[in-house]
C-alpha positions as CSV (number, residue, x, y, z in Angstrom):
1,F,-40.9,1.7,54.6
2,A,-42.7,5.0,54.6
3,E,-44.7,3.8,57.5
4,A,-41.5,3.3,59.5
5,L,-40.5,6.9,58.9
6,A,-44.0,8.2,59.9
7,R,-43.8,6.2,63.1
8,Q,-40.3,7.6,63.9
9,L,-41.3,11.2,63.2
10,R,-44.5,11.0,65.2
11,G,-42.6,9.3,68.1
12,E,-40.1,12.1,68.2
13,V,-42.8,14.7,68.5
14,I,-44.8,12.7,71.1
15,M,-41.7,12.3,73.2
16,L,-40.9,16.1,72.9
17,L,-44.5,17.2,73.7
18,G,-45.4,14.5,76.2
19,T,-48.8,14.2,74.5
20,W,-50.3,13.1,71.2
21,A,-49.9,15.1,68.0
22,A,-51.8,15.1,64.7
23,T,-50.0,15.0,61.4
24,A,-50.7,18.3,59.5
25,K,-48.3,17.6,56.6
26,F,-46.1,14.6,55.6
27,E,-43.8,14.6,52.6
28,L,-41.7,11.7,51.2
29,R,-38.8,11.8,48.7
30,Y,-37.7,8.5,47.3
31,R,-33.9,8.5,46.6
32,K,-33.0,4.9,46.0
33,G,-34.7,1.6,45.9
34,A,-34.7,-0.5,49.1
35,P,-34.2,-4.2,49.1
36,D,-37.0,-6.5,50.2
37,E,-34.7,-8.3,52.6
38,G,-31.9,-7.0,54.8
39,E,-31.6,-4.6,57.7
40,L,-32.4,-0.9,57.2
41,A,-32.0,1.9,59.7
42,V,-34.4,4.8,60.4
43,E,-33.3,8.0,62.0
44,G,-35.2,11.2,62.6
45,G,-35.3,14.4,64.7
46,V,-37.1,17.6,65.4
47,D,-36.0,20.6,63.2
48,E,-38.2,23.2,64.8
49,A,-40.5,23.6,67.7
50,S,-42.3,26.9,67.7
51,G,-45.7,27.6,69.3
52,R,-48.0,24.8,68.4
53,R,-46.0,23.6,65.4
54,F,-43.3,20.9,65.3
55,R,-41.3,20.2,62.1
56,T,-39.5,16.9,61.9
57,W,-37.3,15.0,59.5
58,G,-36.5,11.4,58.9
59,R,-34.4,9.1,56.7
60,L,-34.5,5.5,55.8
61,L,-30.9,4.3,55.4
62,L,-29.7,1.4,53.3
63,P,-27.1,-1.0,54.8
64,E,-24.2,0.8,53.2
65,G,-25.5,4.2,54.6
66,D,-27.1,5.6,51.5
67,V,-30.4,7.4,51.9
68,A,-33.3,5.4,50.4
69,V,-36.1,7.7,51.6
70,E,-36.2,11.2,53.1
71,A,-39.3,12.6,54.9
72,T,-40.4,15.8,56.5
73,A,-43.5,16.3,58.6
74,L,-45.4,19.0,60.4
75,F,-47.3,18.0,63.6
76,L,-49.7,19.9,65.8
77,P,-50.4,18.8,69.4
78,V,-53.9,17.4,70.0
79,P,-55.7,19.7,72.5
80,A,-56.2,18.3,76.0
81,E,-60.0,18.5,75.8
82,V,-60.0,16.4,72.6
83,L,-57.8,13.8,74.2
84,A,-60.1,13.7,77.3
85,R,-63.2,13.2,75.1
86,F,-61.4,10.4,73.2
87,E,-60.3,8.7,76.5
88,A,-63.8,8.9,77.9
89,S,-65.3,7.4,74.8
90,V,-62.8,4.5,74.9
91,A,-63.4,3.8,78.6
92,S,-67.2,3.5,78.2
C-alpha cells in the first residue's frame, strides 16, 4: 500500500514540474489496518512548491473513508543535464 502512496505523490510532482523528481524524504504514518481484499482509494496533492523543493501529501483510504495510511514527501527536481546523460545512456 505504501508503494501506491509513493507513486501518487511522485506523480503529482512530475505533473507539476513537467520533469522527473527525486525523493529527498518520504514519511509514512500507519493509522488503521487495511484489508487484503477490497477497494481502497489513494489521494494526494502538493502542499508547497518553493524554489527547488516540493512538499506533497497522500492518504490511503479504506472503503468507509477512514484513513489507513498518511504520507508526506519532499521531492527535488532532477537537473536537465542529469536527465540528458541518463537518456543518452539508455539510447546507446
